[in-house]
Structure formats: structure tokens, C-alpha cells
GUSEKOL-425692 format. One record per residue: residue number from 1; residue in three letters; y, x, z of N, C-alpha, C, O in turn. Coordinates in Angstrom, 3 decimals, padded with zeros to 6 digits, always signed. Atoms other than C-alpha are relative to their C-alpha. Example, Ala and Ser with C-alpha at 12.3 -4.5 7.8 and 13.67 -1.06 7.14 Angstrom:
BEGIN
<site n="1" res="ALA" n_v="-001.190" n_u="+000.890" n_w="+000.000" ca_v="-004.500" ca_u="+012.300" ca_w="+007.800" c_v="+001.200" c_u="+000.900" c_w="+000.000" o_v="+001.181" o_u="+001.936" o_w="+000.665"/>
<site n="2" res="SER" n_v="-001.190" n_u="-000.820" n_w="-000.060" ca_v="-001.060" ca_u="+013.670" ca_w="+007.140" c_v="+001.090" c_u="-000.770" c_w="+000.730" o_v="+002.198" o_u="-000.261" o_w="+000.899"/>
This chain:
BEGIN
<site n="1" res="MET" n_v="-000.679" n_u="+001.014" n_w="+000.778" ca_v="-017.120" ca_u="-016.205" ca_w="+021.691" c_v="+001.062" c_u="-000.681" c_w="+000.850" o_v="+000.905" o_u="-000.818" o_w="+002.064"/>
<site n="2" res="ALA" n_v="-001.108" n_u="+000.636" n_w="-000.704" ca_v="-013.884" ca_u="-017.942" ca_w="+022.612" c_v="-000.402" c_u="-001.392" c_w="+000.500" o_v="-001.099" o_u="-002.134" o_w="-000.192"/>
<site n="3" res="ASN" n_v="+000.345" n_u="+001.295" n_w="-000.588" ca_v="-014.179" ca_u="-020.967" ca_w="+024.912" c_v="+001.140" c_u="-001.008" c_w="-000.066" o_v="+000.891" o_u="-002.207" o_w="-000.191"/>
<site n="4" res="HIS" n_v="-001.147" n_u="+000.905" n_w="+000.028" ca_v="-010.663" ca_u="-022.425" ca_w="+024.898" c_v="+000.422" c_u="-000.265" c_w="-001.441" o_v="+000.163" o_u="+000.529" o_w="-002.345"/>
<site n="5" res="LYS" n_v="-000.447" n_u="+000.375" n_w="+001.337" ca_v="-009.142" ca_u="-024.199" ca_w="+021.939" c_v="+000.975" c_u="+001.025" c_w="-000.564" o_v="+000.890" o_u="+001.397" o_w="-001.734"/>
<site n="6" res="SER" n_v="-001.005" n_u="-000.962" n_w="+000.452" ca_v="-006.241" ca_u="-021.759" ca_w="+021.761" c_v="-000.650" c_u="+001.340" c_w="-000.348" o_v="-000.242" o_u="+002.011" o_w="-001.296"/>
<site n="7" res="ALA" n_v="+000.700" n_u="-001.261" n_w="+000.269" ca_v="-008.601" ca_u="-018.780" ca_w="+021.919" c_v="-000.809" c_u="-000.099" c_w="-001.287" o_v="-000.931" o_u="+000.878" o_w="-002.026"/>
<site n="8" res="GLN" n_v="+000.750" n_u="+000.198" n_w="+001.240" ca_v="-010.712" ca_u="-020.255" ca_w="+019.128" c_v="+000.931" c_u="+000.097" c_w="-001.202" o_v="+000.579" o_u="+000.680" o_w="-002.228"/>
<site n="9" res="LYS" n_v="-000.980" n_u="-000.076" n_w="+001.080" ca_v="-007.617" ca_u="-020.658" ca_w="+016.982" c_v="+000.399" c_u="+001.448" c_w="-000.232" o_v="+000.493" o_u="+001.897" o_w="-001.375"/>
<site n="10" res="ARG" n_v="-000.350" n_u="-001.415" n_w="+000.107" ca_v="-006.636" ca_u="-017.070" ca_w="+017.723" c_v="-001.087" c_u="+000.781" c_w="-000.734" o_v="-000.787" o_u="+001.644" o_w="-001.559"/>
<site n="11" res="ALA" n_v="+001.123" n_u="-000.681" n_w="+000.650" ca_v="-010.088" ca_u="-015.907" ca_w="+016.636" c_v="+000.022" c_u="-000.274" c_w="-001.501" o_v="-000.193" o_u="+000.633" o_w="-002.304"/>
<site n="12" res="ARG" n_v="-000.075" n_u="+000.342" n_w="+001.429" ca_v="-009.726" ca_u="-017.793" ca_w="+013.324" c_v="+001.151" c_u="+000.734" c_w="-000.675" o_v="+001.005" o_u="+001.246" o_w="-001.785"/>
<site n="13" res="GLN" n_v="-001.167" n_u="-000.673" n_w="+000.568" ca_v="-006.265" ca_u="-016.339" ca_w="+012.757" c_v="-000.258" c_u="+001.495" c_w="-000.189" o_v="+000.156" o_u="+002.091" o_w="-001.183"/>
<site n="14" res="THR" n_v="+000.303" n_u="-001.426" n_w="+000.075" ca_v="-007.513" ca_u="-012.833" ca_w="+013.461" c_v="-000.892" c_u="+000.310" c_w="-001.195" o_v="-000.699" o_u="+001.321" o_w="-001.871"/>
<site n="15" res="ILE" n_v="+000.896" n_u="-000.201" n_w="+001.147" ca_v="-010.264" ca_u="-013.178" ca_w="+010.861" c_v="+000.790" c_u="-000.032" c_w="-001.302" o_v="+000.600" o_u="+000.818" o_w="-002.171"/>
<site n="16" res="LYS" n_v="-000.817" n_u="+000.108" n_w="+001.207" ca_v="-007.760" ca_u="-014.313" ca_w="+008.221" c_v="+000.895" c_u="+001.221" c_w="-000.168" o_v="+001.003" o_u="+001.786" o_w="-001.257"/>
<site n="17" res="LYS" n_v="-000.926" n_u="-001.126" n_w="+000.039" ca_v="-005.308" ca_u="-011.575" ca_w="+009.100" c_v="-000.727" c_u="+001.298" c_w="-000.356" o_v="-000.203" o_u="+002.126" o_w="-001.101"/>
<site n="18" res="THR" n_v="+000.797" n_u="-001.190" n_w="+000.290" ca_v="-008.042" ca_u="-008.916" ca_w="+008.991" c_v="-000.345" c_u="+000.076" c_w="-001.476" o_v="-000.254" o_u="+001.142" o_w="-002.085"/>
<site n="19" res="GLU" n_v="+000.321" n_u="+000.039" n_w="+001.431" ca_v="-009.103" ca_u="-010.007" ca_w="+005.506" c_v="+001.219" c_u="+000.359" c_w="-000.844" o_v="+001.125" o_u="+001.145" o_w="-001.787"/>
<site n="20" res="ARG" n_v="-001.234" n_u="-000.258" n_w="+000.740" ca_v="-005.505" ca_u="-009.976" ca_w="+004.272" c_v="+000.381" c_u="+001.472" c_w="+000.098" o_v="+000.756" o_u="+002.089" o_w="-000.899"/>
<site n="21" res="ASN" n_v="-000.352" n_u="-001.409" n_w="-000.189" ca_v="-004.868" ca_u="-006.536" ca_w="+005.760" c_v="-000.952" c_u="+000.927" c_w="-000.747" o_v="-000.531" o_u="+001.960" o_w="-001.267"/>
<site n="22" res="ARG" n_v="+000.978" n_u="-000.809" n_w="+000.733" ca_v="-008.068" ca_u="-005.160" ca_w="+004.224" c_v="+000.376" c_u="+000.051" c_w="-001.480" o_v="+000.304" o_u="+001.108" o_w="-002.108"/>
<site n="23" res="PHE" n_v="-000.417" n_u="+000.054" n_w="+001.400" ca_v="-006.874" ca_u="-006.306" ca_w="+000.793" c_v="+001.185" c_u="+000.930" c_w="-000.247" o_v="+001.178" o_u="+001.704" o_w="-001.205"/>
<site n="24" res="TYR" n_v="-001.192" n_u="-000.819" n_w="+000.195" ca_v="-003.473" ca_u="-004.630" ca_w="+001.215" c_v="-000.282" c_u="+001.487" c_w="+000.212" o_v="+000.272" o_u="+002.332" o_w="-000.491"/>
<site n="25" res="ARG" n_v="+000.356" n_u="-001.407" n_w="-000.229" ca_v="-004.974" ca_u="-001.415" ca_w="+002.627" c_v="-000.681" c_u="+000.586" c_w="-001.230" o_v="-000.364" o_u="+001.694" o_w="-001.662"/>
<site n="26" res="THR" n_v="+000.717" n_u="-000.459" n_w="+001.188" ca_v="-007.307" ca_u="-001.123" ca_w="-000.345" c_v="+000.965" c_u="+000.148" c_w="-001.173" o_v="+000.912" o_u="+001.140" o_w="-001.901"/>
<site n="27" res="ARG" n_v="-000.991" n_u="-000.047" n_w="+001.093" ca_v="-004.486" ca_u="-001.894" ca_w="-002.792" c_v="+000.901" c_u="+001.219" c_w="+000.148" o_v="+001.194" o_u="+001.908" o_w="-000.829"/>
<site n="28" res="LEU" n_v="-000.868" n_u="-001.143" n_w="-000.264" ca_v="-002.285" ca_u="+000.727" ca_w="-001.161" c_v="-000.701" c_u="+001.316" c_w="-000.349" o_v="-000.108" o_u="+002.199" o_w="-000.968"/>
<site n="29" res="LYS" n_v="+000.764" n_u="-001.213" n_w="+000.311" ca_v="-005.002" ca_u="+003.375" ca_w="-001.423" c_v="-000.166" c_u="+000.175" c_w="-001.510" o_v="-000.039" o_u="+001.284" o_w="-002.030"/>
<site n="30" res="ASN" n_v="+000.248" n_u="-000.084" n_w="+001.439" ca_v="-005.700" ca_u="+002.535" ca_w="-005.068" c_v="+001.253" c_u="+000.378" c_w="-000.785" o_v="+001.181" o_u="+001.189" o_w="-001.708"/>
<site n="31" res="ILE" n_v="-001.207" n_u="-000.340" n_w="+000.753" ca_v="-002.096" ca_u="+002.677" ca_w="-006.249" c_v="+000.449" c_u="+001.424" c_w="+000.298" o_v="+000.990" o_u="+002.104" o_w="-000.574"/>
<site n="32" res="THR" n_v="-000.326" n_u="-001.385" n_w="-000.347" ca_v="-001.547" ca_u="+005.935" ca_w="-004.371" c_v="-000.918" c_u="+000.959" c_w="-000.757" o_v="-000.485" o_u="+001.992" o_w="-001.268"/>
<site n="33" res="LYS" n_v="+000.983" n_u="-000.831" n_w="+000.703" ca_v="-004.714" ca_u="+007.356" ca_w="-005.885" c_v="+000.326" c_u="+000.103" c_w="-001.489" o_v="+000.147" o_u="+001.161" o_w="-002.093"/>
<site n="34" res="ALA" n_v="-000.343" n_u="-000.008" n_w="+001.419" ca_v="-003.568" ca_u="+006.370" ca_w="-009.387" c_v="+001.118" c_u="+001.003" c_w="-000.281" o_v="+001.075" o_u="+001.720" o_w="-001.281"/>
<site n="35" res="VAL" n_v="-001.100" n_u="-000.950" n_w="+000.180" ca_v="-000.354" ca_u="+008.372" ca_w="-008.972" c_v="-000.518" c_u="+001.424" c_w="+000.160" o_v="-000.194" o_u="+002.296" o_w="-000.645"/>
<site n="36" res="ARG" n_v="+000.522" n_u="-001.359" n_w="-000.246" ca_v="-002.187" ca_u="+011.391" ca_w="-007.542" c_v="-000.897" c_u="+000.480" c_w="-001.142" o_v="-000.866" o_u="+001.659" o_w="-001.496"/>
<site n="37" res="GLU" n_v="+000.862" n_u="-000.379" n_w="+001.123" ca_v="-004.742" ca_u="+011.351" ca_w="-010.385" c_v="+000.828" c_u="+000.349" c_w="-001.228" o_v="+000.511" o_u="+001.296" o_w="-001.948"/>
<site n="38" res="ALA" n_v="-000.871" n_u="-000.280" n_w="+001.141" ca_v="-001.978" ca_u="+011.213" ca_w="-012.995" c_v="+000.682" c_u="+001.351" c_w="+000.184" o_v="+000.850" o_u="+002.097" o_w="-000.781"/>
<site n="39" res="VAL" n_v="-000.620" n_u="-001.299" n_w="-000.293" ca_v="-000.285" ca_u="+014.180" ca_w="-011.297" c_v="-001.017" c_u="+001.113" c_w="-000.202" o_v="-000.684" o_u="+002.169" o_w="-000.740"/>
<site n="40" res="ALA" n_v="+001.050" n_u="-001.012" n_w="+000.145" ca_v="-003.586" ca_u="+016.077" ca_w="-011.215" c_v="-000.278" c_u="+000.293" c_w="-001.469" o_v="-000.567" o_u="+001.434" o_w="-001.830"/>
<site n="41" res="LYS" n_v="+000.205" n_u="-000.200" n_w="+001.433" ca_v="-003.983" ca_u="+015.546" ca_w="-014.968" c_v="+001.188" c_u="+000.716" c_w="-000.636" o_v="+001.062" o_u="+001.343" o_w="-001.688"/>
<site n="42" res="GLY" n_v="-001.193" n_u="-000.666" n_w="+000.519" ca_v="-000.453" ca_u="+016.824" ca_w="-015.470" c_v="+000.753" c_u="-000.813" c_w="-001.030" o_v="+001.604" o_u="-000.275" o_w="-001.738"/>
<site n="43" res="ASP" n_v="-000.663" n_u="+000.864" n_w="+000.979" ca_v="+000.671" ca_u="+013.867" ca_w="-017.576" c_v="+001.205" c_u="-000.671" c_w="+000.652" o_v="+001.061" o_u="-001.588" o_w="+001.460"/>
<site n="44" res="LYS" n_v="-001.228" n_u="+000.476" n_w="-000.641" ca_v="+004.292" ca_u="+013.191" ca_w="-016.647" c_v="+000.281" c_u="-001.478" c_w="-000.297" o_v="+000.720" o_u="-002.210" o_w="+000.590"/>
<site n="45" res="ASN" n_v="-000.282" n_u="+001.390" n_w="+000.365" ca_v="+004.609" ca_u="+009.882" ca_w="-018.540" c_v="-000.861" c_u="-000.981" c_w="+000.788" o_v="-000.361" o_u="-001.959" o_w="+001.343"/>
<site n="46" res="ILE" n_v="+000.908" n_u="+000.874" n_w="-000.738" ca_v="+001.553" ca_u="+008.302" ca_w="-016.974" c_v="+000.334" c_u="+000.032" c_w="+001.491" o_v="+000.277" o_u="-000.994" o_w="+002.168"/>
<site n="47" res="ALA" n_v="-000.348" n_u="-000.128" n_w="-001.419" ca_v="+002.581" ca_u="+009.640" ca_w="-013.561" c_v="+001.250" c_u="-000.809" c_w="+000.330" o_v="+001.316" o_u="-001.458" o_w="+001.374"/>
<site n="48" res="ASN" n_v="-001.223" n_u="+000.773" n_w="-000.236" ca_v="+006.041" ca_u="+008.095" ca_w="-013.882" c_v="-000.270" c_u="-001.502" c_w="-000.007" o_v="+000.272" o_u="-002.243" o_w="+000.813"/>
<site n="49" res="GLU" n_v="+000.352" n_u="+001.424" n_w="+000.048" ca_v="+004.579" ca_u="+004.730" ca_w="-014.866" c_v="-000.741" c_u="-000.420" c_w="+001.263" o_v="-000.467" o_u="-001.471" o_w="+001.842"/>
<site n="50" res="ALA" n_v="+000.756" n_u="+000.299" n_w="-001.223" ca_v="+002.132" ca_u="+004.856" ca_w="-011.964" c_v="+000.920" c_u="-000.013" c_w="+001.216" o_v="+000.735" o_u="-000.814" o_w="+002.133"/>
<site n="51" res="LEU" n_v="-000.960" n_u="-000.054" n_w="-001.110" ca_v="+005.000" ca_u="+005.783" ca_w="-009.631" c_v="+000.850" c_u="-001.267" c_w="+000.044" o_v="+001.131" o_u="-001.788" o_w="+001.123"/>
<site n="52" res="LYS" n_v="-000.773" n_u="+001.239" n_w="+000.039" ca_v="+007.031" ca_u="+002.781" ca_w="-010.785" c_v="-000.800" c_u="-001.162" c_w="+000.582" o_v="-000.289" o_u="-001.951" o_w="+001.378"/>
<site n="53" res="ILE" n_v="+000.874" n_u="+001.066" n_w="-000.505" ca_v="+004.106" ca_u="+000.465" ca_w="-010.105" c_v="-000.199" c_u="+000.153" c_w="+001.507" o_v="-000.152" o_u="-000.824" o_w="+002.254"/>
<site n="54" res="ALA" n_v="+000.201" n_u="-000.261" n_w="-001.427" ca_v="+003.482" ca_u="+002.121" ca_w="-006.739" c_v="+001.235" c_u="-000.374" c_w="+000.799" o_v="+001.133" o_u="-001.002" o_w="+001.854"/>
<site n="55" res="ASN" n_v="-001.253" n_u="+000.290" n_w="-000.693" ca_v="+007.132" ca_u="+001.841" ca_w="-005.746" c_v="+000.171" c_u="-001.505" c_w="+000.189" o_v="+000.483" o_u="-001.972" o_w="+001.285"/>
<site n="56" res="LYS" n_v="-000.164" n_u="+001.449" n_w="-000.048" ca_v="+007.264" ca_u="-001.854" ca_w="-006.572" c_v="-001.023" c_u="-000.629" c_w="+000.954" o_v="-000.675" o_u="-001.489" o_w="+001.764"/>
<site n="57" res="SER" n_v="+001.058" n_u="+000.586" n_w="-000.822" ca_v="+003.943" ca_u="-002.642" ca_w="-004.896" c_v="+000.182" c_u="+000.323" c_w="+001.479" o_v="+000.006" o_u="-000.541" o_w="+002.338"/>
<site n="58" res="ILE" n_v="-000.164" n_u="-000.413" n_w="-001.394" ca_v="+004.640" ca_u="-000.664" ca_w="-001.736" c_v="+001.163" c_u="-000.749" c_w="+000.647" o_v="+001.059" o_u="-001.195" o_w="+001.789"/>
<site n="59" res="HIS" n_v="-001.133" n_u="+000.718" n_w="-000.585" ca_v="+008.035" ca_u="-002.268" ca_w="-001.230" c_v="-000.271" c_u="-001.513" c_w="+000.091" o_v="+000.314" o_u="-002.194" o_w="+000.933"/>
<site n="60" res="ALA" n_v="+000.405" n_u="+001.401" n_w="-000.124" ca_v="+006.495" ca_u="-005.696" ca_w="-001.861" c_v="-000.801" c_u="-000.194" c_w="+001.287" o_v="-000.714" o_u="-001.241" o_w="+001.927"/>
<site n="61" res="MET" n_v="+000.769" n_u="+000.071" n_w="-001.242" ca_v="+004.153" ca_u="-004.955" ca_w="+001.037" c_v="+000.922" c_u="-000.035" c_w="+001.215" o_v="+000.583" o_u="-000.615" o_w="+002.246"/>
<site n="62" res="VAL" n_v="-000.982" n_u="+000.043" n_w="-001.090" ca_v="+007.215" ca_u="-004.412" ca_w="+003.212" c_v="+000.491" c_u="-001.431" c_w="+000.180" o_v="+000.579" o_u="-001.926" o_w="+001.304"/>
<site n="63" res="SER" n_v="-000.525" n_u="+001.363" n_w="-000.096" ca_v="+008.547" ca_u="-007.867" ca_w="+002.384" c_v="-001.044" c_u="-000.971" c_w="+000.540" o_v="-000.697" o_u="-002.004" o_w="+001.111"/>
<site n="64" res="ARG" n_v="+001.068" n_u="+000.848" n_w="-000.536" ca_v="+005.162" ca_u="-009.357" ca_w="+003.281" c_v="-000.347" c_u="+000.360" c_w="+001.443" o_v="-001.150" o_u="-000.322" o_w="+002.081"/>
<site n="65" res="GLY" n_v="+000.218" n_u="-000.373" n_w="-001.386" ca_v="+005.204" ca_u="-007.550" ca_w="+006.623" c_v="-001.215" c_u="+000.875" c_w="+000.223" o_v="-001.633" o_u="+001.066" o_w="+001.365"/>
<site n="66" res="PHE" n_v="+001.172" n_u="-000.864" n_w="-000.166" ca_v="+002.246" ca_u="-005.277" ca_w="+005.955" c_v="+000.405" c_u="+001.406" c_w="+000.407" o_v="-000.266" o_u="+002.028" o_w="+001.230"/>
<site n="67" res="LEU" n_v="-000.503" n_u="-001.341" n_w="-000.316" ca_v="+004.235" ca_u="-002.023" ca_w="+006.117" c_v="+001.410" c_u="-000.105" c_w="+000.552" o_v="+002.140" o_u="-001.056" o_w="+000.271"/>
<site n="68" res="LYS" n_v="-001.385" n_u="-000.089" n_w="-000.437" ca_v="+007.397" ca_u="-001.039" ca_w="+007.900" c_v="+000.812" c_u="+000.658" c_w="-001.109" o_v="+000.274" o_u="+001.381" o_w="-001.947"/>
<site n="69" res="LYS" n_v="-000.881" n_u="-000.475" n_w="+001.067" ca_v="+010.378" ca_u="-000.168" ca_w="+005.735" c_v="-000.011" c_u="+001.525" c_w="-000.103" o_v="-000.104" o_u="+002.077" o_w="-001.200"/>
<site n="70" res="GLN" n_v="-000.038" n_u="-001.464" n_w="-000.001" ca_v="+010.500" ca_u="+003.492" ca_w="+006.769" c_v="-001.320" c_u="+000.601" c_w="-000.472" o_v="-001.330" o_u="+001.625" o_w="-001.155"/>
<site n="71" res="THR" n_v="+001.317" n_u="-000.472" n_w="+000.432" ca_v="+006.758" ca_u="+003.933" ca_w="+006.226" c_v="-000.114" c_u="-000.079" c_w="-001.514" o_v="-000.608" o_u="+000.846" o_w="-002.159"/>
<site n="72" res="ALA" n_v="+000.051" n_u="+000.178" n_w="+001.451" ca_v="+007.053" ca_u="+002.568" ca_w="+002.704" c_v="+000.884" c_u="+001.038" c_w="-000.689" o_v="+000.480" o_u="+001.625" o_w="-001.693"/>
<site n="73" res="SER" n_v="-000.911" n_u="-000.981" n_w="+000.590" ca_v="+010.034" ca_u="+004.813" ca_w="+001.950" c_v="-000.605" c_u="+001.395" c_w="+000.030" o_v="-000.493" o_u="+002.153" o_w="-000.934"/>
<site n="74" res="ARG" n_v="+000.619" n_u="-001.314" n_w="-000.127" ca_v="+008.169" ca_u="+007.854" ca_w="+003.217" c_v="-001.124" c_u="+000.179" c_w="-001.017" o_v="-001.234" o_u="+001.228" o_w="-001.652"/>
<site n="75" res="ARG" n_v="+001.112" n_u="-000.082" n_w="+000.949" ca_v="+005.105" ca_u="+007.094" ca_w="+001.101" c_v="+000.496" c_u="+000.151" c_w="-001.433" o_v="-000.016" o_u="+000.977" o_w="-002.189"/>
<site n="76" res="VAL" n_v="-000.550" n_u="-000.064" n_w="+001.360" ca_v="+007.144" ca_u="+006.513" ca_w="-002.062" c_v="+000.658" c_u="+001.357" c_w="-000.221" o_v="+000.531" o_u="+001.944" o_w="-001.296"/>
<site n="77" res="SER" n_v="-000.671" n_u="-001.294" n_w="+000.112" ca_v="+009.170" ca_u="+009.658" ca_w="-001.389" c_v="-001.000" c_u="+001.128" c_w="-000.250" o_v="-000.773" o_u="+001.995" o_w="-001.094"/>
<site n="78" res="ARG" n_v="+001.018" n_u="-001.048" n_w="+000.172" ca_v="+006.060" ca_u="+011.813" ca_w="-001.080" c_v="-000.642" c_u="-000.068" c_w="-001.376" o_v="-000.929" o_u="+000.963" o_w="-001.984"/>
<site n="79" res="LEU" n_v="+000.566" n_u="+000.145" n_w="+001.342" ca_v="+004.626" ca_u="+010.386" ca_w="-004.289" c_v="+001.001" c_u="+000.488" c_w="-001.052" o_v="+000.621" o_u="+001.131" o_w="-002.030"/>
<site n="80" res="ALA" n_v="-001.035" n_u="-000.428" n_w="+000.943" ca_v="+007.938" ca_u="+010.992" ca_w="-006.072" c_v="+000.100" c_u="+001.525" c_w="-000.038" o_v="+000.296" o_u="+002.106" o_w="-001.106"/>
<site n="81" res="LEU" n_v="-000.035" n_u="-001.460" n_w="-000.045" ca_v="+007.940" ca_u="+014.618" ca_w="-004.923" c_v="-001.150" c_u="+000.586" c_w="-000.826" o_v="-000.967" o_u="+001.559" o_w="-001.557"/>
<site n="82" res="LEU" n_v="+001.147" n_u="-000.477" n_w="+000.789" ca_v="+004.465" ca_u="+015.080" ca_w="-006.413" c_v="+000.257" c_u="-000.140" c_w="-001.496" o_v="-000.036" o_u="+000.767" o_w="-002.276"/>
<site n="83" res="VAL" n_v="-000.253" n_u="+000.250" n_w="+001.421" ca_v="+005.527" ca_u="+013.541" ca_w="-009.719" c_v="+001.059" c_u="+000.971" c_w="-000.518" o_v="+000.949" o_u="+001.474" o_w="-001.636"/>
<site n="84" res="ASN" n_v="-001.077" n_u="-000.883" n_w="+000.427" ca_v="+008.671" ca_u="+015.653" ca_w="-009.869" c_v="-000.430" c_u="+001.461" c_w="-000.114" o_v="+000.216" o_u="+002.243" o_w="-000.811"/>
<site n="85" res="LYS" n_v="+000.500" n_u="-001.375" n_w="+000.083" ca_v="+006.665" ca_u="+018.858" ca_w="-009.392" c_v="-000.674" c_u="+000.292" c_w="-001.349" o_v="-000.859" o_u="+001.453" o_w="-001.715"/>
<site n="86" res="ILE" n_v="+000.702" n_u="-000.193" n_w="+001.276" ca_v="+004.924" ca_u="+018.291" ca_w="-012.749" c_v="+000.879" c_u="+000.743" c_w="-000.999" o_v="+000.389" o_u="+001.577" o_w="-001.761"/>
<site n="87" res="ALA" n_v="-000.931" n_u="-000.562" n_w="+000.983" ca_v="+008.027" ca_u="+019.294" ca_w="-014.730" c_v="-000.170" c_u="+001.489" c_w="-000.116" o_v="+000.532" o_u="+002.132" o_w="-000.898"/>
């Protein structure tokens, strides 16, 4: 356990940050999974809607500092490629 005041504060901040990151990680997995499931079913309309939601959510994570810009672009690009293969 931390003994100094500053170390105790750091410990509290780390706990908060870990919880926040866990939420975003789970959200990221779920929205990605939704797109992949729609692609697996072969339904282009549902896949496009899921891709729109994923795109918006992933780029929102960039603005919150959870993901880097290039990482988000890469993830969205890969999902878009999957959706475009349905045609």
C-alpha cells in the first residue's frame, strides 16, 4: 500500500482510470462483434448500420483519449472491408 500522500492519490487515480478503460474496452469489443455478426449473417443493411455506429463510437474514443487516431482508423477500415465483402 502507498505510504505518501502523492502515492495514495496516484493509487486512487489508477483505480478510476482502470475502471474507465475496462468500460471502453468492453464497449469496443461489443460494437466490433456486432458488425462481425451482421457480416456473418450476410445482411448488408444491418451490417452498414452497425458499421456506422462502430465508426462513430470508435472515433469518439479517440477524442476521449482511449485510442490513438491511427488505431481507430485501422479498426474502422478493417470493419468496412468486411462489410464491403458482403456485396
